[in-house]
N, C-alpha and C positions, 0 to 999 in steps of 0.2 A: 643753213637752211635744211639739211639733212636732219639735225637734231631737232627743229621746229616739227618737221613732217611726223618723226618718230613720237613725239609728244601727242599730237593731235590725234594718232592712229590708237595710241594707247588710252586716250582719254574717251575715244568713241566706241572701243571695242567693248563687247558684252562681259560682264564680271564674270569669272571662272566660277563654277558650280562650287559649292562648299561640300565636303565630306565628313562624315563622322566615322571615325575609326570603330571596326567591330569589336564587341567587348572580348576581352581576354579571358582564357580559363580562370584566372584569379579572379577577374569581376564576377562570373558567373557563379564561382564558388561562394563568394562572399555574399551574392544577392540570394543564393538557395540556403546558406547558412542563417542568414537573419530571417528569411521567411520561415524557416523550421524552428527557430529560436521564439518567433511571436507566436506561430502557430502552437507551439508546445505550451507556452504560457497561457494562451486560452483554453489548450485543452484541461491543464491543470485547473484553471479556476473553474472550468464547466464541472470537472468531477467533483472537486471539492464541495462546491454547490449544491451537487446533486447528492453527496453524501451528507450534507448537515439537512437537507431537505428530508430525507430518509430518516434520519436520527431523529429529527422532530416529528416525525409520523409513530415513530417508535415511542419516542416519549409520552405522545398523547395516549397509545393504546396503553402503556404501563401505568400512567397516570388515572386512566379509567379502571384498570384492574385494582390499582392500590385502593381506590375510592370504594369499590364493591368487589372483592376478591371472589372469583368463581373459576370453574374450569374452563369455562368457553373464554372468558378474560384473558386466563393464563395463556391458552392457546392462540388468542388473537396476537398477546404480547411477544410469544416466540416466533409467530411470523413474521412479524415488523422486525424483528432482530434477524431473522435470516435476509429479508429483503435488503434492510440496510447493510448489513454485514457484505454482500456481494457488490455492493455499489462500493463500499470503503475499500474492499480489497483490489479493486482496480487503481485507487491510488497509491498504493505502497511502492510502485516503482517510482514515485517522486521522493522516495527516502534516500539516504545514504550520499546525498550531494552537497551537504551543508545547508540545505534550504530550512525554512521555518519550522518543518516538521520534526527535524531533529539535530538542529543548531545547538552547539554547546551552551547558547545562552538564551534561555526561555523556549528551547525544544520542548513538545507536547508529545511526542511519540511513546514514552513510557508511561504517559497517563493514558492513552488511547489504547494502546494496544501491546501491553506488557504481556507475557506469559513465559514458562507455565505457571499456573495457579495453584499454589497450595491452598485448598479447600479449608483446610483447618485453621488457616490465618483468618478467613472470613466469618464462619459460622461455627456453630458445633456440628460435628459431623461423626459419622460412624468410624469408630477406631482411632480417634483423636484424643490424646493425652488431656488437652486442656481445651476450653472453649475460645472461640474467635472473636473478632470484633464486635459482632452482632450478639454473641450469647454472654458477653462479659461486659456489662454496663458499669461494674466497679473500676475497672480499668481504662475503659474507653466511653466514658460517661456522653461526650458529644460526637456527633456524626457529621458535622458541618464540613463543607468542602475543603476549606483552610486546613482541617486537623487530617482529613483523608489524603490530601496531597502529601502531607509532611508522612504520613504512615505507609504511603505506596512505596514498596520495596524497601521499606526499614529492616535491617537486619539480615536482609538476602533477597536475591533477585526473585524468589518464588513468592516472596510475601507480598503479593499483588491484590490491592484493593480498589482499584478505579479501571476505568475502560471495558472495552468490548467483553473480556472474558470475567471480569466481575459481574458484569451483568448477565453474561451467558449462564454461569454457574448460579446465579439468584434463581433465574427462570427455568432451569432445568434441574439443578441438583447434581449431585455425585453421578457418574456414570458406571452403574455396576455391571451392566451388561453386556453382552457379546455381540448382541444383536440390534441394540437399538441404543437411544440416547438416554439420558437422566430421566428419572419419571417422578420429579419432584410434585407434591399434591399443591392445589391452592389453598388447602386447608393450613398450609404453613403461614398463611398471611393472614388469616381469619383471626381475629381478637378471640384469646381465650387458648391459642396455641402459643407454646414458649417464645417470648421475643417477636411476635407477630408485629407489633408496631413498630419495633426497631428495624425488623427486616424490611418493612414497608419505607420507613423513612430511609434506610440506606439504599434501598434500590431507586427509589426518586432522586435521590441526591447524586449518585454516581451517573444516573442517566442525564441528569442536568448538567453535570461535569463533562461528561461527553461531547454533548451540543455546545458547550462554551468554547472548548478547545476546537471543535471543528469550524465554529464559527471564526475563530482566530484565524485559522488556516485559510478560511474562504476570503476573509479580507486581505490578508497577507498578498493574495494572488489577484484581487479586483482590480479590473481595469481602472486606468484614470486616477489614482491616488497616489500619494508618495509612500510607497511600500516597497516590499520587496520584489514584487515584480517589476516596477519602474527600474529598479537597479539590474535586475536579473537582464533583461532584453538589450541594456547598454553596454553589454560587453558579450557578444554572442560566442567568441571563442571561449571564455569560460565558461558561460552557459551550455554549451555543447559537451564540454568536459563532464560537467555536473550531471547532466542528463544521461550520458554515457555510462557513468560512474553507477548512477542509479540501477540501469538496466543489469550492469554486470554483476553488481553486488547482490540484487534481489535473485537472479537466476541463479548464478555461479557460486553464490555463498550462503545466503539465506534459504531458498529455496531446495537447493539441491543437497545442501550440508545439514543447516540447524533443523530445517522442517521434515526433510525426508530421509537423508542418510543416517540421522541418530536413531529416529523411531525405528527404520528399517533394521539397523545393527542391533538394538536393544530390544526390540519387539514389546516396549514398554508404551502402554496407553498413556500413561502420564505426559509422555513426550509429545503427544497429538496436539496440534495448534487449537482447534477447536472440538475439545474431547468431550465437553459435558452435552453438547449439541449433536454430535457425530456428524458436523457438517465441514469437516477439514477438505473434502473434495471441492466445496465450494470456494473455500478459500484459494487453493491451487488454481482452479479455473478462472478465478475473477484475477487472481495476480498475473497469470499469462496473458488475460485478454488485455491488461495494461501495459503489459511489456509490448505486447504487439503495435496496440495503439501508437505507443512512443517512436517504436522503431520504423513502422510504416506511415506513419501520420493519419490525421482523421480530417481529410479535407484540406490539408497543406503539406508541405514536404516534412517527411520525418528523418530520423537519423540515417536510414538507409540512403535516403537520397543525398544527404550531406557527403557520405563516405563516397558514394558513387562517382561524385564529381573527380575524387583525386583516385579511386582505384575501383573501376567497375567491379572486376572479377571478385574483390574482397566484399563488396557490397551483395554480391550475389549470393555467396557463401552465407553472409549473415542472413539474409532474407531465407535461405534454406534452412537454417540453423533454426530461424524463427519457426517455420512451418513445423518442422521436426519436433520441437519442444510442445507446440500445441497440441500436435497429435498425440506426443506421450502422455501428456496430461490429461488428456481428455480420456485416454484409455487405461488411467489409474482406476484400480478397484474401489468400490464404494460397499459398506463404509471402510474408511481408512483403517479403523483399528482392526477390522478383521482381515485385512490384507497383511499387516506389519506381523500379525501373529501366524500367517500361514505358514505351512511347511516349506522348506527349501525346496525348490524343483517345480513348484506350482505355477500356474499361470499368474496367481496372484502376486508372487514376489518376482516373477520375471518382469510384469510390466512395472512394478516399483522401481527394480533396477533400472528399467529403460528410461524412466523418467528420470532418474539421477543423472543418468548419464547424458541424455539429451539437453537437461538444462546446465549441466557443467559445459557442455560443448557450446551451448548458446552464449554462456558467460566469456569462454575463451575467444570466440569468434568477435564478439563485442569488443574485448581488448584488442583482438588483432585489427579491426576495424578503426578503433580510436588511434592505433600506432600509425594507419594508413595516411591519417590526417595530422600526424604529429604530435599525439598525446599518449601519455602513459596514464593508465588507471590502476587504482589499488587493488589488491586481490582479497582484502579483507576491509571491514569498516574501520575507519578512523577514529580514534578519540575514546 
C-alpha cells in the first residue's frame, strides 16, 4: 500500500527544473579563440581586397601615363603608388606564419615585396659598369612575366625585378638627394629617349604581375571557398600560433632588425626600405597599424583578448607594449634616410633607437603572451 502511494505522489509531482552548467574557463577561452580566428580571417581578406583595389587604381594611373607620358601623369602614378603602398603595408603582419603569402610552395612574397633593389640590375644607371634588363635587349629580349619571375633575385637577393620596389624605382629613379626622393623625368618614357618603349613595357608588366599576385592572396582568404581560409579557421590553435608568429617576427625581427637596426648601424641609404620614394616612414606606420589591428582586433576579439583568458596581466603588458611601439614609430624622423645619417646623440638618432627598442619589446611581449597560452614562437623566420 505504501509503495503504491509513493508511486502516485511521484507521478503527480511537478518535474524538477533543469539547469545548464555555467561555462567553464576552458569553454570561454575556446569561444574567444574561435571568434578571434574568424575575425582575423575576415580582417585578412578585407585588407588584401583593399590592397588589390588600390593596386588596380595604381595600374590604371600607370597605364594612362605610359600611353601618354607627361610630368603630370608621372606625378599621379607616384601618388597612387604611395596610396597603395600604405594599404599593402598593413598586410605585412600576415607574413611569417606559413600562409599563402610566404608558404614554401607557391608563396608570392618575394615577387611582391623583395628588397633592397640593385638599380643596375633593372636599368642603365649612373655609375653602373653594365646595363640592366631594360637597357640590354640583346641579353634580355623578352620582358614577359614568366621571364621576369625567373629573373627575380636570380644571382643574388638584390637582383630584384618585380614588385613594389621595382615599380618604385621605375617611377622615381635613383635617389641621389639627402633632402628628397628620386627625380626621374617623364622624358625617360617618351619615344626618342633610350629604351623608352622597353621601360614602358617593363613598368606595365611588373604592375600587372603585382595585381595578379595580390589577386591570388585575396582569393586564398575569400570566404565561402575551398581555400586556405577554410582550412585556417578549422584549427583555431594552429591559427593563433600562426597569427602570433606573424606579429612577433614582423615587429621583433623584420622591423626592428632588418629594416631599422641595419640602416641605423650602417647609415647606408641603400638599406632603406622604400629608398627611391623616401616613404620608408609610411612603411613603418602602416606595418605597426597592421600589428595593432591584429593584436587588438577590429570589431572582433584580437590576440590580446585570447591571451587575457589565460593571463590577464600578460595581456595588459602586451597591450602596453603595442601602445609604446605605435608611439615610438610615429615619432621616428622623416625622411628616414636623413635620420639614419644624423650624428650620434641627436634627436633623430635617439628616436630611431627608441623605435628599435620598442619594437623588440613588442616582439618579446608577443612571445611571452604566446607562452601564456602554451605556445612557443620562432625568433626568426623559418625556411
